[in-house]
C-alpha positions, 0 to 999 in steps of 0.5 A, spaced: 207 127 910 206 134 910 214 137 909 215 142 915 215 149 912 221 153 910 224 159 914 229 161 909 226 167 905 228 166 897 231 172 894 231 174 887 237 175 884 239 182 881 244 186 878 250 189 883 250 196 881 256 198 876 261 201 880 262 208 881 266 212 875 273 214 877 275 220 879 281 225 878 283 224 884 284 217 886 288 215 879 288 208 876 293 205 872 299 204 877 301 211 877 299 212 884 306 208 886 310 213 882 307 220 885 308 217 892 316 217 890 317 222 887 313 226 892 319 222 897 324 225 892 321 232 892 317 231 886 323 232 882 321 227 877 326 222 878 323 217 878 326 209 880 330 211 886 327 209 892 330 214 898 329 221 900 331 228 898 331 235 902 334 241 898 334 248 898 333 253 905 332 246 909 338 242 908 342 249 910 337 249 916 339 242 918 346 243 917 347 248 920 343 246 926 348 240 926 354 244 926 352 249 932 350 242 936 357 240 935 360 247 936 355 247 942 360 242 946 366 244 945 364 252 947 365 250 954 372 247 954 375 253 951 379 258 954 383 258 961 379 257 965 374 251 961 370 246 963 372 239 962 368 233 958 367 226 961 366 221 955 364 214 956 364 209 950 360 203 949 365 199 952 365 203 959 371 206 958 371 213 960 375 219 958 376 226 961 379 232 956 377 240 955 381 238 948 377 239 943 380 234 938 380 229 943 372 231 944 370 230 937 373 223 935 370 219 940 363 223 939 362 218 932 358 223 929 354 221 924 352 227 921 354 228 913 355 236 915 358 235 923 362 230 920 366 236 916 367 240 923 370 233 927 375 232 920 376 239 921 379 239 928 383 233 926 387 237 921 388 243 926 390 238 930 395 235 925 397 242 922 399 246 927 397 242 933 393 247 938 387 251 937 382 246 936 376 248 940 377 255 937 377 253 930 369 249 932 367 254 934 369 260 928 366 255 923 360 254 926 358 261 928 361 264 921 356 258 918 350 260 923 351 267 920 352 265 913 345 262 914 342 268 916 343 272 910 341 267 905 334 269 909 336 276 908 335 273 900 342 274 899 345 269 894 350 264 897 354 265 892 356 272 894 357 269 901 362 265 899 366 270 895 365 274 900 367 270 905 374 268 901 375 275 901 375 277 908 379 270 909 385 273 905 385 279 908 384 277 914 391 273 913 394 278 910 392 283 916 396 278 921 403 277 918 403 284 917 401 288 923 399 283 928 406 278 929 412 279 933 419 276 930 421 271 937 428 274 935 426 280 939 423 276 945 428 270 945 427 263 950 422 267 954 418 267 948 417 259 947 416 259 955 410 264 954 408 260 949 408 253 952 404 256 958 399 259 953 397 253 950 397 249 958 393 254 960 386 251 959 389 244 960 391 240 967 398 242 966 396 249 969 398 247 977 406 248 975 405 251 968 413 254 969 416 247 970 412 243 965 413 250 959 420 248 962 420 240 960 416 242 953 421 248 950 428 244 953 425 237 950 423 240 943 429 243 943 434 238 945 431 234 937 433 240 933 435 237 926 438 241 919 435 239 913 439 239 907 435 245 905 439 248 911 432 249 915 432 247 922 426 242 924 423 240 931 421 233 929 416 231 936 416 223 934 422 223 936 421 224 943 418 219 946 412 221 952 413 216 958 406 215 963 408 212 970 403 211 976 404 214 982 408 220 986 405 227 983 405 230 977 411 235 980 416 229 980 415 228 972 422 228 969 424 229 962 431 222 960 436 226 955 436 219 950 431 214 948 427 210 954 424 204 952 418 201 957 421 194 956 425 190 961 431 185 960 429 178 958 434 175 962 435 179 970 442 175 969 443 179 963 448 186 964 444 191 966 448 197 963 452 197 957 456 203 954 458 204 947 452 200 946 451 197 939 444 195 937 441 190 933 434 190 931 431 185 928 424 183 926 425 176 927 423 170 931 430 169 936 427 161 937 430 154 936 430 154 928 423 150 925 422 149 919 417 153 915 410 151 914 408 146 909 415 143 910 415 136 911 422 132 913 421 124 913 425 121 917 427 113 915 433 112 920 431 114 928 438 115 930 438 121 925 433 125 929 437 127 934 442 130 929 437 134 926 435 137 933 442 138 934 442 142 927 436 146 928 440 149 936 447 150 931 444 154 926 441 158 931 447 159 935 450 161 928 446 167 928 447 170 934 454 169 933 453 173 927 451 178 930 456 178 935 460 177 931 458 184 927 459 187 934 453 187 937 452 188 945 444 190 944 439 186 941 432 188 941 427 183 937 419 186 935 418 177 937 420 172 942 427 170 945 427 163 947 432 160 954 437 157 948 437 164 945 438 167 951 443 163 954 448 165 948 446 173 950 448 172 957 455 169 956 456 173 950 455 179 955 449 183 951 442 186 952 437 183 951 429 185 949 424 182 947 416 184 944 419 191 943 413 195 939 413 196 932 413 203 933 418 204 938 423 200 934 423 205 928 424 210 932 430 208 936 432 206 928 432 212 926 435 216 932 441 210 933 442 210 925 440 203 926 437 198 921 431 194 921 433 187 919 427 182 918 431 177 914 439 175 915 438 172 908 442 175 902 443 176 895 447 170 894 442 165 899 446 166 904 446 167 911 449 174 913 449 179 918 453 186 917 456 191 921 452 197 918 445 194 920 447 196 928 445 203 930 450 206 936 449 210 943 452 212 948 451 207 954 444 203 955 442 201 962 436 199 965 433 203 970 427 202 975 421 206 975 415 205 979 412 199 978 416 198 971 423 198 969 425 201 963 431 200 958 434 208 957 439 210 951 443 215 951 447 219 946 444 216 940 449 217 934 445 219 929 440 224 931 439 227 937 432 224 942 428 227 948 424 222 953 419 224 958 417 221 964 410 223 966 408 221 974 401 222 975 395 219 980 391 215 976 390 213 967 385 220 966 390 224 969 396 221 966 392 222 958 390 227 960 398 231 962 400 227 955 395 231 950 397 237 954 404 237 953 404 235 946 399 241 944 404 245 948 411 242 944 405 243 938 406 250 939 413 251 941 414 247 934 410 252 930 414 258 933 420 256 933 419 255 925 415 261 923 419 265 928 413 270 929 407 270 934 401 275 935 398 276 942 393 272 945 387 273 950 382 275 943 386 280 942 387 278 934 379 276 934 378 284 936 383 287 932 380 284 926 373 284 927 375 293 927 379 292 921 375 287 916 368 292 918 372 298 915 374 294 910 367 292 908 366 300 907 370 300 902 366 296 897 361 299 893 359 290 891 355 285 894 360 282 899 360 287 903 354 284 908 359 277 909 365 282 910 361 285 915 358 279 919 365 275 918 368 280 922 362 279 927 363 272 927 370 273 929 367 277 936 365 269 938 372 266 941 373 273 946 365 273 948 365 264 949 373 266 952 368 271 958 363 268 958 367 262 960 371 266 965 363 268 968 366 275 967 361 280 963 361 278 956 358 284 954 362 290 957 369 286 956 368 285 948 365 293 948 372 296 952 376 291 947 374 293 941 373 300 943 381 299 945 383 297 938 379 301 935 383 307 938 389 303 935 387 304 928 384 308 928 387 314 931 391 320 927 397 318 932 398 311 931 404 311 936 401 313 941 396 308 941 400 302 938 400 298 945 393 298 945 393 294 938 396 288 943 389 289 948 387 282 951 382 279 957 385 278 963 380 272 965 383 272 971 381 279 974 376 280 968 380 286 966 383 288 958 391 288 960 397 288 955 397 281 952 405 282 949 407 284 956 404 279 960 406 274 956 400 271 953 401 270 946 401 264 941 404 262 933 401 266 928 401 261 924 396 258 929 391 264 928 392 265 920 391 257 920 385 256 923 382 262 920 383 259 913 381 252 915 374 255 918 373 259 913 374 253 909 370 248 912 364 253 913 363 254 905 364 247 904 357 246 908 354 252 905 355 251 898 350 244 900 343 246 897 340 239 896 341 232 900 339 226 897 339 219 902 338 214 898 334 208 901 338 201 902 335 196 897 332 190 903 335 183 902 330 179 899 330 172 903 
């Protein structure tokens, strides 16, 4: 048989061509990976670390842009005609406000340099209580101008020393030349300072009413410390919010108001010459602690154990009543058995009181919060020294809720403000505005100095620092001149927000302050040193005469804080972001 012809081609085995020689651009021996890591770190040779590095001008520009973005958010809310922001969080809760610190707190800023500005606003809010928006805008403007100077080949160290010198001169000039003693102005100054603070807030609808309320509340809690200094603790003022009625029907309560009601309707509604027991434990039938077991072998003794549990609680309540207590507040619960004993004794009992309220009541009534009745001997006792005192405690109905009001507190005078409004957003914004106004009044009373508002301080400092910069022959001259220009961002923003011609108004304002500082006859132009913006008419007026005033401490601190924040960010020239390690498995 013949075989079928094979169609497959037979190829003789040949040698494969040798691989081409390695080029210089294609390194071998594992160098490629190392080189990539170095490139990620800017080629600095930090091998063995995974991450990203940026240095020099790139970092500064990035930081400045982040800060400017944050400042631009709050910029339109500055001044008496500033606009509000609506912030909606991930749950859907809505906040409507134009308070700088509140806006920045709710933003959840992730950029490290941006977080510095958020902390700056929080610091201003804590230290002064007002001026949070302006301090952020000023810090961002100082940074922007510093970045421009760095682009002109001026070293950051020279800019920083110039900014520090400008800040010292500015604070010194405010204290020596611009501030006015409150003694000369009297109570009217306090009212005007409160009005200026609330001019940009929701309370501006009825400024006279709320300004008087803020001033009276702060004056009511005046106390003198061991050094003889007058202090005005704002924590002694409790702000309560109730839905319904209009904001004009808000009122001040002369005493401490608690947003709780009596535990039982059978209790009296009023107690005079009250002795208040402040408890931080349950008023319920006594139970053994966790992990303690009682083994009963005789069933007839079960009832005796139950009776004894009830008697222990009765003995504890009797101890308090014998010590003189006729008002009992507890942070925990009160059961029916204990309520019966309190009703029989004619006491007011109140349960589930907040810890913060309890601490405040202890402070203003001179009482002591009792955590346990156990004494050093291992017995149980309740001393009369633990009790707080007040002239009267009574319950009052307000809207849908009942309030428990403590009047004539023994240790320290206290005050409460009851705010009324249409909805939750209005009430929250009213509370923030009132807090800012009271903080402003407190600072005026404690520092005893005020300065004109309406951009007067910034315009005056701008002229002064420009002239001061010309006297220096060092590299700091340009930094101080830029600092002077940066201060004008406040009057410019105020004018823009009021829909006025910012360029013309600021030019007029600077001209007034130039005359006040440069003329040979300063008495002739003395009034012009208080010239500020009148944003309702779009003109320049005397802010001191018009009652537009702010505490000098607020201006001095806002300039200091803004400068420190700008310097902190300006010092950064390298940013290394370490990459997260990938978890195996």
